[in-house]
py3Dmol code that shows the C-alpha trace and the ligand (Angstrom):
import py3Dmol

protein = """\
ATOM      1  CA  MET A   1     -20.237   9.491  -1.991  1.00  0.00           C
ATOM      2  CA  LEU A   2     -16.830   7.930  -1.753  1.00  0.00           C
ATOM      3  CA  PRO A   3     -15.821   6.333  -5.043  1.00  0.00           C
ATOM      4  CA  PHE A   4     -14.934   2.971  -3.496  1.00  0.00           C
ATOM      5  CA  ASN A   5     -16.602   0.452  -1.398  1.00  0.00           C
ATOM      6  CA  SER A   6     -13.726  -0.621   0.850  1.00  0.00           C
ATOM      7  CA  LEU A   7     -11.092   1.467   2.276  1.00  0.00           C
ATOM      8  CA  ILE A   8      -7.834  -0.800   2.395  1.00  0.00           C
ATOM      9  CA  SER A   9      -4.790   1.461   1.805  1.00  0.00           C
ATOM     10  CA  SER A  10      -4.161   5.267   1.918  1.00  0.00           C
ATOM     11  CA  SER A  11      -2.837   4.850  -1.667  1.00  0.00           C
ATOM     12  CA  GLN A  12      -6.662   4.922  -2.613  1.00  0.00           C
ATOM     13  CA  LEU A  13      -6.847   8.505  -1.100  1.00  0.00           C
ATOM     14  CA  SER A  14      -6.429  11.220  -4.051  1.00  0.00           C
ATOM     15  CA  PRO A  15      -6.441  14.890  -3.103  1.00  0.00           C
ATOM     16  CA  ASP A  16     -10.053  14.992  -4.445  1.00  0.00           C
ATOM     17  CA  ILE A  17     -11.193  12.274  -2.182  1.00  0.00           C
ATOM     18  CA  ILE A  18      -9.181  13.805   0.901  1.00  0.00           C
ATOM     19  CA  ALA A  19     -10.922  17.173   0.213  1.00  0.00           C
ATOM     20  CA  LYS A  20     -14.255  15.461   0.178  1.00  0.00           C
ATOM     21  CA  ILE A  21     -13.661  13.527   3.465  1.00  0.00           C
ATOM     22  CA  PHE A  22     -12.392  16.803   5.160  1.00  0.00           C
ATOM     23  CA  SER A  23     -15.498  18.544   4.213  1.00  0.00           C
ATOM     24  CA  LEU A  24     -17.713  15.878   5.442  1.00  0.00           C
ATOM     25  CA  THR A  25     -15.460  15.756   8.709  1.00  0.00           C
ATOM     26  CA  ASP A  26     -16.121  19.544   9.143  1.00  0.00           C
ATOM     27  CA  ASP A  27     -19.658  18.923   8.795  1.00  0.00           C
ATOM     28  CA  MET A  28     -19.736  16.082  11.442  1.00  0.00           C
ATOM     29  CA  ALA A  29     -17.578  18.302  13.953  1.00  0.00           C
ATOM     30  CA  ALA A  30     -20.141  21.055  13.369  1.00  0.00           C
ATOM     31  CA  MET A  31     -23.053  18.683  14.126  1.00  0.00           C
ATOM     32  CA  ILE A  32     -21.264  17.483  17.212  1.00  0.00           C
ATOM     33  CA  ASP A  33     -20.911  20.962  18.449  1.00  0.00           C
ATOM     34  CA  LYS A  34     -24.609  22.063  17.681  1.00  0.00           C
ATOM     35  CA  GLN A  35     -26.647  19.095  18.742  1.00  0.00           C
ATOM     36  CA  GLY A  36     -24.316  16.171  19.740  1.00  0.00           C
ATOM     37  CA  ARG A  37     -25.821  13.354  17.742  1.00  0.00           C
ATOM     38  CA  SER A  38     -27.793  13.028  14.470  1.00  0.00           C
ATOM     39  CA  ASP A  39     -30.193  10.346  12.964  1.00  0.00           C
ATOM     40  CA  LEU A  40     -28.183  10.048   9.749  1.00  0.00           C
ATOM     41  CA  LEU A  41     -27.375   6.427  10.287  1.00  0.00           C
ATOM     42  CA  ASP A  42     -30.131   5.324  12.563  1.00  0.00           C
ATOM     43  CA  ASP A  43     -31.212   2.584   9.912  1.00  0.00           C
ATOM     44  CA  LYS A  44     -27.660   1.147   9.767  1.00  0.00           C
ATOM     45  CA  ILE A  45     -25.574  -1.374  11.839  1.00  0.00           C
ATOM     46  CA  VAL A  46     -21.887  -1.074  12.020  1.00  0.00           C
ATOM     47  CA  ALA A  47     -19.817  -4.275  12.745  1.00  0.00           C
ATOM     48  CA  LEU A  48     -16.648  -3.605  14.725  1.00  0.00           C
ATOM     49  CA  LEU A  49     -14.116  -6.566  14.441  1.00  0.00           C
ATOM     50  CA  PHE A  50     -10.998  -5.947  16.653  1.00  0.00           C
ATOM     51  CA  PHE A  51      -8.853  -8.973  16.605  1.00  0.00           C
ATOM     52  CA  GLU A  52      -5.768  -6.885  17.839  1.00  0.00           C
ATOM     53  CA  PRO A  53      -5.638  -4.687  20.752  1.00  0.00           C
ATOM     54  CA  SER A  54      -7.081  -1.210  20.295  1.00  0.00           C
ATOM     55  CA  SER A  55      -8.017   1.797  22.380  1.00  0.00           C
ATOM     56  CA  ARG A  56      -8.516   4.934  20.328  1.00  0.00           C
ATOM     57  CA  THR A  57      -9.547   3.360  17.051  1.00  0.00           C
ATOM     58  CA  MET A  58     -12.107   1.098  18.435  1.00  0.00           C
ATOM     59  CA  LEU A  59     -13.607   3.672  20.917  1.00  0.00           C
ATOM     60  CA  SER A  60     -13.578   6.463  18.261  1.00  0.00           C
ATOM     61  CA  PHE A  61     -15.308   4.205  15.697  1.00  0.00           C
ATOM     62  CA  GLN A  62     -17.921   3.157  18.395  1.00  0.00           C
ATOM     63  CA  SER A  63     -18.447   6.830  19.356  1.00  0.00           C
ATOM     64  CA  ALA A  64     -18.693   7.814  15.673  1.00  0.00           C
ATOM     65  CA  ALA A  65     -21.399   5.151  15.024  1.00  0.00           C
ATOM     66  CA  GLN A  66     -23.242   6.295  18.240  1.00  0.00           C
ATOM     67  CA  ARG A  67     -23.035   9.947  17.343  1.00  0.00           C
ATOM     68  CA  LEU A  68     -24.925   9.023  14.005  1.00  0.00           C
ATOM     69  CA  LYS A  69     -27.312   6.736  15.965  1.00  0.00           C
ATOM     70  CA  ALA A  70     -26.089   3.447  14.141  1.00  0.00           C
ATOM     71  CA  GLY A  71     -26.501   0.381  16.043  1.00  0.00           C
ATOM     72  CA  THR A  72     -23.202  -1.708  16.527  1.00  0.00           C
ATOM     73  CA  VAL A  73     -22.283  -5.317  16.768  1.00  0.00           C
ATOM     74  CA  PHE A  74     -18.838  -6.175  18.256  1.00  0.00           C
ATOM     75  CA  ALA A  75     -16.093  -8.787  18.247  1.00  0.00           C
ATOM     76  CA  GLN A  76     -13.195  -7.898  20.421  1.00  0.00           C
ATOM     77  CA  SER A  77     -10.467 -10.470  20.231  1.00  0.00           C
ATOM     78  CA  ALA A  78      -9.535 -13.346  18.081  1.00  0.00           C
ATOM     79  CA  SER A  79     -10.127 -15.723  20.973  1.00  0.00           C
ATOM     80  CA  SER A  80     -13.830 -14.711  21.473  1.00  0.00           C
ATOM     81  CA  THR A  81     -14.680 -15.591  17.871  1.00  0.00           C
ATOM     82  CA  SER A  82     -14.526 -18.641  15.550  1.00  0.00           C
ATOM     83  CA  PHE A  83     -11.112 -17.671  14.444  1.00  0.00           C
ATOM     84  CA  GLU A  84     -10.059 -19.707  17.472  1.00  0.00           C
ATOM     85  CA  LYS A  85     -11.696 -22.680  15.949  1.00  0.00           C
ATOM     86  CA  GLY A  86      -9.748 -22.038  12.531  1.00  0.00           C
ATOM     87  CA  GLU A  87     -12.610 -20.150  10.504  1.00  0.00           C
ATOM     88  CA  SER A  88     -11.192 -18.219   7.653  1.00  0.00           C
ATOM     89  CA  ILE A  89     -11.239 -14.425   7.373  1.00  0.00           C
ATOM     90  CA  GLU A  90     -13.475 -14.928   4.164  1.00  0.00           C
ATOM     91  CA  ASP A  91     -15.984 -17.038   5.866  1.00  0.00           C
ATOM     92  CA  LEU A  92     -16.239 -14.773   8.840  1.00  0.00           C
ATOM     93  CA  ILE A  93     -16.768 -11.781   6.654  1.00  0.00           C
ATOM     94  CA  ARG A  94     -19.607 -13.433   4.867  1.00  0.00           C
ATOM     95  CA  VAL A  95     -21.373 -14.185   8.127  1.00  0.00           C
ATOM     96  CA  VAL A  96     -20.998 -10.676   9.557  1.00  0.00           C
ATOM     97  CA  GLU A  97     -22.120  -9.013   6.329  1.00  0.00           C
ATOM     98  CA  GLY A  98     -25.545 -10.785   7.206  1.00  0.00           C
ATOM     99  CA  TYR A  99     -25.656  -9.018  10.491  1.00  0.00           C
ATOM    100  CA  SER A 100     -24.490  -5.417   9.487  1.00  0.00           C
ATOM    101  CA  ASP A 101     -24.313  -2.609   6.780  1.00  0.00           C
ATOM    102  CA  ILE A 102     -20.701  -1.876   7.137  1.00  0.00           C
ATOM    103  CA  ILE A 103     -17.742  -3.711   8.503  1.00  0.00           C
ATOM    104  CA  VAL A 104     -14.641  -2.346  10.356  1.00  0.00           C
ATOM    105  CA  MET A 105     -11.786  -4.720  10.881  1.00  0.00           C
ATOM    106  CA  ARG A 106      -8.461  -4.668  12.572  1.00  0.00           C
ATOM    107  CA  HIS A 107      -6.589  -7.966  12.231  1.00  0.00           C
ATOM    108  CA  ALA A 108      -2.997  -9.050  13.009  1.00  0.00           C
ATOM    109  CA  GLN A 109      -2.153 -10.416   9.399  1.00  0.00           C
ATOM    110  CA  PRO A 110      -0.631  -8.036   7.032  1.00  0.00           C
ATOM    111  CA  GLY A 111      -2.971  -8.146   3.910  1.00  0.00           C
ATOM    112  CA  SER A 112      -6.040  -9.492   5.755  1.00  0.00           C
ATOM    113  CA  ALA A 113      -7.853  -6.329   4.914  1.00  0.00           C
ATOM    114  CA  ALA A 114      -7.621  -6.834   1.254  1.00  0.00           C
ATOM    115  CA  ILE A 115      -8.588 -10.548   1.698  1.00  0.00           C
ATOM    116  CA  ALA A 116     -11.755  -9.451   3.840  1.00  0.00           C
ATOM    117  CA  ALA A 117     -12.646  -6.703   1.221  1.00  0.00           C
ATOM    118  CA  ALA A 118     -12.598  -9.190  -1.533  1.00  0.00           C
ATOM    119  CA  ALA A 119     -15.021 -11.336   0.234  1.00  0.00           C
ATOM    120  CA  CYS A 120     -17.146  -8.521   1.333  1.00  0.00           C
ATOM    121  CA  GLU A 121     -20.287  -7.244  -0.424  1.00  0.00           C
ATOM    122  CA  ILE A 122     -20.920  -4.376   1.909  1.00  0.00           C
ATOM    123  CA  PRO A 123     -18.593  -1.465   2.684  1.00  0.00           C
ATOM    124  CA  PHE A 124     -15.404  -2.341   4.415  1.00  0.00           C
ATOM    125  CA  ILE A 125     -12.939  -0.419   6.273  1.00  0.00           C
ATOM    126  CA  ASN A 126      -9.308  -1.512   7.281  1.00  0.00           C
ATOM    127  CA  ALA A 127      -8.770  -0.305  10.890  1.00  0.00           C
ATOM    128  CA  GLY A 128      -5.178  -1.734  10.731  1.00  0.00           C
ATOM    129  CA  ASP A 129      -3.843  -4.974   9.145  1.00  0.00           C
ATOM    130  CA  GLY A 130      -0.668  -6.148  11.125  1.00  0.00           C
ATOM    131  CA  GLY A 131       2.266  -3.918  10.497  1.00  0.00           C
ATOM    132  CA  ASN A 132       1.015  -3.188   6.905  1.00  0.00           C
ATOM    133  CA  GLU A 133      -1.446  -0.121   6.745  1.00  0.00           C
ATOM    134  CA  HIS A 134      -3.889   2.002   8.928  1.00  0.00           C
ATOM    135  CA  PRO A 135      -5.532   4.269   6.471  1.00  0.00           C
ATOM    136  CA  THR A 136      -8.161   5.939   8.748  1.00  0.00           C
ATOM    137  CA  GLN A 137      -5.343   6.931  11.037  1.00  0.00           C
ATOM    138  CA  ALA A 138      -3.481   8.530   8.060  1.00  0.00           C
ATOM    139  CA  ILE A 139      -6.671  10.629   7.393  1.00  0.00           C
ATOM    140  CA  ILE A 140      -6.831  11.864  10.892  1.00  0.00           C
ATOM    141  CA  ASP A 141      -3.161  12.634  10.850  1.00  0.00           C
ATOM    142  CA  ALA A 142      -3.469  14.574   7.468  1.00  0.00           C
ATOM    143  CA  TYR A 143      -6.610  16.380   8.822  1.00  0.00           C
ATOM    144  CA  THR A 144      -4.569  17.508  11.676  1.00  0.00           C
ATOM    145  CA  ILE A 145      -1.534  18.606   9.525  1.00  0.00           C
ATOM    146  CA  TYR A 146      -4.139  20.514   7.299  1.00  0.00           C
ATOM    147  CA  LYS A 147      -5.824  22.278  10.264  1.00  0.00           C
ATOM    148  CA  HIS A 148      -2.424  23.573  11.619  1.00  0.00           C
ATOM    149  CA  LYS A 149      -0.494  24.055   8.569  1.00  0.00           C
ATOM    150  CA  GLY A 150      -3.155  24.957   6.085  1.00  0.00           C
ATOM    151  CA  ARG A 151      -1.623  22.624   3.360  1.00  0.00           C
ATOM    152  CA  LEU A 152      -0.756  19.075   2.698  1.00  0.00           C
ATOM    153  CA  ASP A 153       1.997  19.880  -0.130  1.00  0.00           C
ATOM    154  CA  ASN A 154       5.251  21.448   0.156  1.00  0.00           C
ATOM    155  CA  LEU A 155       5.909  19.896   3.537  1.00  0.00           C
ATOM    156  CA  HIS A 156       9.061  18.505   5.038  1.00  0.00           C
ATOM    157  CA  VAL A 157       7.891  15.800   7.362  1.00  0.00           C
ATOM    158  CA  VAL A 158      10.233  13.785   9.719  1.00  0.00           C
ATOM    159  CA  LEU A 159       8.885  10.426  10.657  1.00  0.00           C
ATOM    160  CA  GLY A 160      10.316   7.818  13.150  1.00  0.00           C
ATOM    161  CA  TYR A 161      11.302   5.848  15.048  1.00  0.00           C
ATOM    162  CA  ASP A 162      10.134   2.458  13.673  1.00  0.00           C
ATOM    163  CA  SER A 163       9.252   3.156   9.973  1.00  0.00           C
ATOM    164  CA  LEU A 164       9.895  -0.483   9.181  1.00  0.00           C
ATOM    165  CA  GLN A 165       6.805  -1.859  11.240  1.00  0.00           C
ATOM    166  CA  SER A 166       4.581   1.079  11.965  1.00  0.00           C
ATOM    167  CA  ARG A 167       1.479   0.974   9.856  1.00  0.00           C
ATOM    168  CA  SER A 168       0.579   4.410  10.749  1.00  0.00           C
ATOM    169  CA  ILE A 169       3.873   5.659   9.207  1.00  0.00           C
ATOM    170  CA  HIS A 170       3.376   3.364   6.108  1.00  0.00           C
ATOM    171  CA  SER A 171      -0.130   4.948   5.474  1.00  0.00           C
ATOM    172  CA  LEU A 172       0.579   8.615   6.385  1.00  0.00           C
ATOM    173  CA  SER A 173       3.619   8.628   4.049  1.00  0.00           C
ATOM    174  CA  GLN A 174       1.612   7.054   1.238  1.00  0.00           C
ATOM    175  CA  LEU A 175      -1.201   9.643   1.620  1.00  0.00           C
ATOM    176  CA  LEU A 176       1.385  12.544   1.570  1.00  0.00           C
ATOM    177  CA  ALA A 177       2.931  10.951  -1.664  1.00  0.00           C
ATOM    178  CA  GLN A 178      -0.463  12.007  -3.283  1.00  0.00           C
ATOM    179  CA  TYR A 179       0.685  15.745  -2.746  1.00  0.00           C
ATOM    180  CA  ALA A 180       3.308  17.861  -4.671  1.00  0.00           C
ATOM    181  CA  ASN A 181       6.741  18.675  -3.410  1.00  0.00           C
ATOM    182  CA  ASN A 182       6.707  16.665  -0.076  1.00  0.00           C
ATOM    183  CA  ARG A 183       9.971  15.654   1.534  1.00  0.00           C
ATOM    184  CA  LEU A 184       9.950  12.896   3.982  1.00  0.00           C
ATOM    185  CA  THR A 185      12.904  12.161   6.348  1.00  0.00           C
ATOM    186  CA  PHE A 186      12.719   8.616   8.178  1.00  0.00           C
ATOM    187  CA  ILE A 187      14.640   8.673  11.368  1.00  0.00           C
ATOM    188  CA  GLY A 188      15.614   5.817  13.872  1.00  0.00           C
ATOM    189  CA  PRO A 189      17.864   2.884  13.902  1.00  0.00           C
ATOM    190  CA  ALA A 190      18.998   1.792  10.456  1.00  0.00           C
ATOM    191  CA  LYS A 191      17.523  -1.723  11.017  1.00  0.00           C
ATOM    192  CA  LEU A 192      14.091   0.126  11.299  1.00  0.00           C
ATOM    193  CA  PHE A 193      14.287   2.296   8.222  1.00  0.00           C
ATOM    194  CA  PRO A 194      11.404   1.822   5.917  1.00  0.00           C
ATOM    195  CA  SER A 195      11.557  -1.245   3.394  1.00  0.00           C
ATOM    196  CA  ASP A 196      13.123  -0.644   0.147  1.00  0.00           C
ATOM    197  CA  GLN A 197       9.605  -1.533  -1.425  1.00  0.00           C
ATOM    198  CA  LEU A 198       8.126   1.597   0.306  1.00  0.00           C
ATOM    199  CA  LEU A 199      10.914   3.961  -0.410  1.00  0.00           C
ATOM    200  CA  ALA A 200      10.693   3.019  -4.146  1.00  0.00           C
ATOM    201  CA  LYS A 201       6.884   3.537  -4.153  1.00  0.00           C
ATOM    202  CA  LEU A 202       7.317   6.915  -2.449  1.00  0.00           C
ATOM    203  CA  GLU A 203      10.070   7.986  -4.829  1.00  0.00           C
ATOM    204  CA  THR A 204       8.260   6.842  -7.809  1.00  0.00           C
ATOM    205  CA  ALA A 205       5.426   8.996  -6.785  1.00  0.00           C
ATOM    206  CA  GLY A 206       7.772  11.996  -6.556  1.00  0.00           C
ATOM    207  CA  VAL A 207       8.434  12.366  -2.919  1.00  0.00           C
ATOM    208  CA  LYS A 208      12.079  13.131  -1.911  1.00  0.00           C
ATOM    209  CA  CYS A 209      12.935  10.705   0.866  1.00  0.00           C
ATOM    210  CA  ASP A 210      15.925  10.535   3.145  1.00  0.00           C
ATOM    211  CA  VAL A 211      16.718   8.007   5.935  1.00  0.00           C
ATOM    212  CA  LYS A 212      18.822   9.171   8.964  1.00  0.00           C
ATOM    213  CA  GLU A 213      19.883   7.523  12.130  1.00  0.00           C
ATOM    214  CA  GLN A 214      20.564  10.886  13.892  1.00  0.00           C
ATOM    215  CA  ALA A 215      17.540  13.281  14.019  1.00  0.00           C
ATOM    216  CA  VAL A 216      17.923  16.709  13.074  1.00  0.00           C
ATOM    217  CA  PHE A 217      15.162  19.218  13.968  1.00  0.00           C
ATOM    218  CA  THR A 218      15.850  22.347  12.051  1.00  0.00           C
ATOM    219  CA  ASP A 219      13.591  25.157  11.025  1.00  0.00           C
ATOM    220  CA  GLU A 220      12.915  23.735   7.622  1.00  0.00           C
ATOM    221  CA  VAL A 221      11.068  20.751   9.191  1.00  0.00           C
ATOM    222  CA  ASP A 222       7.304  21.493   9.319  1.00  0.00           C
ATOM    223  CA  VAL A 223       5.974  18.203  11.132  1.00  0.00           C
ATOM    224  CA  ILE A 224       7.586  15.439  13.237  1.00  0.00           C
ATOM    225  CA  TYR A 225       5.325  12.413  13.261  1.00  0.00           C
ATOM    226  CA  LEU A 226       6.550   9.786  15.874  1.00  0.00           C
ATOM    227  CA  ASN A 227       5.137   6.330  16.687  1.00  0.00           C
ATOM    228  CA  ARG A 228       6.297   4.037  19.380  1.00  0.00           C
ATOM    229  CA  LEU A 229       8.465   1.045  18.413  1.00  0.00           C
ATOM    230  CA  GLN A 230       6.232  -1.451  17.477  1.00  0.00           C
ATOM    231  CA  GLU A 231       7.216  -3.978  20.398  1.00  0.00           C
ATOM    232  CA  GLU A 232       4.718  -6.798  19.445  1.00  0.00           C
ATOM    233  CA  ARG A 233       6.127  -6.968  15.869  1.00  0.00           C
ATOM    234  CA  PHE A 234       9.807  -7.439  16.731  1.00  0.00           C
ATOM    235  CA  GLU A 235      11.259 -10.960  15.976  1.00  0.00           C
ATOM    236  CA  ASP A 236      14.577  -9.747  17.519  1.00  0.00           C
ATOM    237  CA  ARG A 237      13.711  -8.703  21.149  1.00  0.00           C
ATOM    238  CA  GLN A 238      17.277  -7.284  21.498  1.00  0.00           C
ATOM    239  CA  LEU A 239      16.892  -4.846  18.808  1.00  0.00           C
ATOM    240  CA  PHE A 240      13.830  -3.660  20.656  1.00  0.00           C
ATOM    241  CA  GLU A 241      15.582  -3.337  23.957  1.00  0.00           C
ATOM    242  CA  GLU A 242      18.581  -1.724  22.652  1.00  0.00           C
ATOM    243  CA  ASN A 243      16.615   1.086  20.961  1.00  0.00           C
ATOM    244  CA  ARG A 244      13.683   1.726  23.027  1.00  0.00           C
ATOM    245  CA  LEU A 245      15.064   4.519  25.111  1.00  0.00           C
ATOM    246  CA  LYS A 246      17.731   5.698  22.605  1.00  0.00           C
ATOM    247  CA  TYR A 247      15.199   7.721  20.499  1.00  0.00           C
ATOM    248  CA  ARG A 248      13.175  10.115  22.630  1.00  0.00           C
ATOM    249  CA  LEU A 249      12.005  13.443  21.623  1.00  0.00           C
ATOM    250  CA  GLN A 250      12.937  16.008  24.290  1.00  0.00           C
ATOM    251  CA  ARG A 251      11.433  19.310  24.933  1.00  0.00           C
ATOM    252  CA  ALA A 252      14.516  21.161  23.863  1.00  0.00           C
ATOM    253  CA  ASP A 253      14.349  19.495  20.392  1.00  0.00           C
ATOM    254  CA  VAL A 254      11.101  21.408  19.547  1.00  0.00           C
ATOM    255  CA  GLU A 255      10.698  24.315  21.957  1.00  0.00           C
ATOM    256  CA  ASN A 256      10.279  27.686  20.469  1.00  0.00           C
ATOM    257  CA  SER A 257       9.715  26.227  16.990  1.00  0.00           C
ATOM    258  CA  ASP A 258       6.707  26.054  14.673  1.00  0.00           C
ATOM    259  CA  ILE A 259       7.350  22.184  14.071  1.00  0.00           C
ATOM    260  CA  LEU A 260       4.021  20.371  14.672  1.00  0.00           C
ATOM    261  CA  VAL A 261       4.626  17.185  16.824  1.00  0.00           C
ATOM    262  CA  LEU A 262       2.215  14.416  16.063  1.00  0.00           C
ATOM    263  CA  ASP A 263       1.894  10.861  17.321  1.00  0.00           C
ATOM    264  CA  PRO A 264      -0.996   8.500  16.464  1.00  0.00           C
ATOM    265  CA  LEU A 265      -0.756   7.285  20.219  1.00  0.00           C
ATOM    266  CA  PRO A 266      -0.228   5.253  22.402  1.00  0.00           C
ATOM    267  CA  ARG A 267       2.971   7.083  23.514  1.00  0.00           C
ATOM    268  CA  ILE A 268       5.281   4.948  25.132  1.00  0.00           C
ATOM    269  CA  ASP A 269       8.932   6.131  25.102  1.00  0.00           C
ATOM    270  CA  GLU A 270       9.286   8.222  21.878  1.00  0.00           C
ATOM    271  CA  ILE A 271       8.175  11.464  23.403  1.00  0.00           C
ATOM    272  CA  CYS A 272       9.147  12.875  26.759  1.00  0.00           C
ATOM    273  CA  THR A 273       6.024  13.957  28.704  1.00  0.00           C
ATOM    274  CA  SER A 274       7.666  17.517  29.156  1.00  0.00           C
ATOM    275  CA  VAL A 275       6.887  18.033  25.311  1.00  0.00           C
ATOM    276  CA  ASP A 276       3.158  17.825  26.188  1.00  0.00           C
ATOM    277  CA  SER A 277       2.619  21.392  27.417  1.00  0.00           C
ATOM    278  CA  LEU A 278       4.210  22.861  24.207  1.00  0.00           C
ATOM    279  CA  PRO A 279       1.795  24.622  21.925  1.00  0.00           C
ATOM    280  CA  ASN A 280       3.086  22.840  18.960  1.00  0.00           C
ATOM    281  CA  ALA A 281       2.514  19.466  20.664  1.00  0.00           C
ATOM    282  CA  ALA A 282      -0.892  18.412  18.959  1.00  0.00           C
ATOM    283  CA  TYR A 283      -1.000  14.650  19.547  1.00  0.00           C
ATOM    284  CA  PHE A 284      -4.032  14.714  21.891  1.00  0.00           C
ATOM    285  CA  LYS A 285      -5.808  17.301  19.428  1.00  0.00           C
ATOM    286  CA  GLN A 286      -5.104  14.830  16.734  1.00  0.00           C
ATOM    287  CA  THR A 287      -6.736  11.886  18.561  1.00  0.00           C
ATOM    288  CA  SER A 288      -9.904  14.031  19.162  1.00  0.00           C
ATOM    289  CA  TYR A 289     -10.341  14.239  15.434  1.00  0.00           C
ATOM    290  CA  GLY A 290     -10.737  10.475  15.310  1.00  0.00           C
ATOM    291  CA  VAL A 291     -14.538  10.725  15.904  1.00  0.00           C
ATOM    292  CA  PRO A 292     -15.518  13.356  13.155  1.00  0.00           C
ATOM    293  CA  VAL A 293     -13.127  11.829  10.695  1.00  0.00           C
ATOM    294  CA  ARG A 294     -14.598   8.277  11.192  1.00  0.00           C
ATOM    295  CA  MET A 295     -18.260   9.542  11.254  1.00  0.00           C
ATOM    296  CA  ALA A 296     -17.404  10.932   7.844  1.00  0.00           C
ATOM    297  CA  LEU A 297     -15.929   7.768   6.613  1.00  0.00           C
ATOM    298  CA  LEU A 298     -18.991   5.606   7.865  1.00  0.00           C
ATOM    299  CA  ALA A 299     -21.386   8.097   6.291  1.00  0.00           C
ATOM    300  CA  GLY A 300     -19.327   8.483   3.141  1.00  0.00           C
ATOM    301  CA  LEU A 301     -19.144   4.802   2.493  1.00  0.00           C
ATOM    302  CA  LEU A 302     -22.727   4.399   3.371  1.00  0.00           C
ATOM    303  CA  HIS A 303     -23.781   7.209   0.785  1.00  0.00           C
ATOM    304  CA  LYS A 304     -25.459   9.169   3.478  1.00  0.00           C
ATOM    305  CA  LYS A 305     -25.060  13.009   3.184  1.00  0.00           C
ATOM    306  CA  PRO A 306     -25.429  15.043   6.475  1.00  0.00           C
TER     307      PRO A 306
END
"""
ligand_1 = """\
12
NCD
C -1.672 2.949 16.114
C -1.899 1.498 15.674
O -2.656 0.755 16.091
O -1.234 1.112 14.568
N -2.575 3.352 17.004
C -3.709 3.931 16.861
O -4.699 3.412 15.995
N -3.927 5.054 17.263
C -0.355 3.226 16.529
C 0.285 2.121 17.574
O -0.227 1.252 18.094
O 1.494 2.267 17.834
"""
view = py3Dmol.view(width=600, height=400)
view.addModel(protein, "pdb")
view.setStyle({"model": 0}, {"cartoon": {"style": "trace"}})
view.addModel(ligand_1, "xyz")
view.setStyle({"model": 1}, {"stick": {}})
view.zoomTo()
view.show()
C-alpha cells in the first residue's frame, strides 16, 4: 500500500503518500474506538530495536503492534545485543529479518537507518537515527497540524530551539517542504541554527526560511514547534548550560492566540508547565496520535488493508 519498502527520511513523503497515511490513521483510530484491537497483523512479527533511549516511540510502536495483534521481538539497548561485541548493523539486520516481518530501529549513529535499510529485505522503519531524522514523528506532527489547522500548506511555522541537532525538527521541516507556500522560522541560539545544508535543501524546495535569535510570536504564526535542547548530542557542554534556560515558552507568549503549540516530547525546559492548560497547547494530544499513525505505517508497509 505504501510505495516504498523502507521509511528512512521524511523527504520520501509526498502529499499523496501523506494523504494515504492519514486516511489509514483515521481508520485505525476509528477501529480503536470501536473495538480496541483487530486481527489485521495476527500473522506478523514486528522487531523493535531501540539502541537509544525511548519512551513514546518504543511504547507507541509496541502498542500499535499489539492493537493489530502482531507479535513483537525486542532489543532495548546496544549493550544487551551483539553490538557490544562489535557486530555490524548490516549483520544484525540480516539476523533479525529471519525472526520478524518488519523491523523498526532507533540507533545513535546518523545514517544508520539508510545502512540498515540497504541490508534489509523486509520492510524497515527508521525510529530515529542519531541527530539525523525521525520521519514517523514528523507524520504524527503533521497529522496533529492537519487536525487542528485543516491544512499543511500556507503555514508559518516557528521551530526551535535546537534546530541543528533535533531530528524531529529536521524531519518535520522536510515534510512541510513538500507543500506549497510554507514559511519556516527557526529560533534559538545562533550556534544551534539549522545546518546550511538543511536550509539550502528547504529553500530549493520553495520554502521561505528565516533564522532568528529572538522569538517573536505574532498573529501571523500558525504553529510553534519546540523540542528540548538535545543534551546528549552537545560536544560543547557550556553551550548547553548557557542556553538551557534562556529559551522557554511562557504562557503569556501564546495565551489568547490561535497559535498551535507542539512538542514531540520529552519536555525539559523549552515550555513552561503553565502553558499546558491553554486550549492551543496540543503536545499531549499530539503524542496520543502516535499509536494510530504507527499502526497505519505497520499495516501500510506490510500491505494489509483494514
Ligand atoms: C524525540 C526524539 O527521540 O528525537 N522524542 C520522541 O521520539 N518523541 C524528541 C527528543 O528526544 O527530544
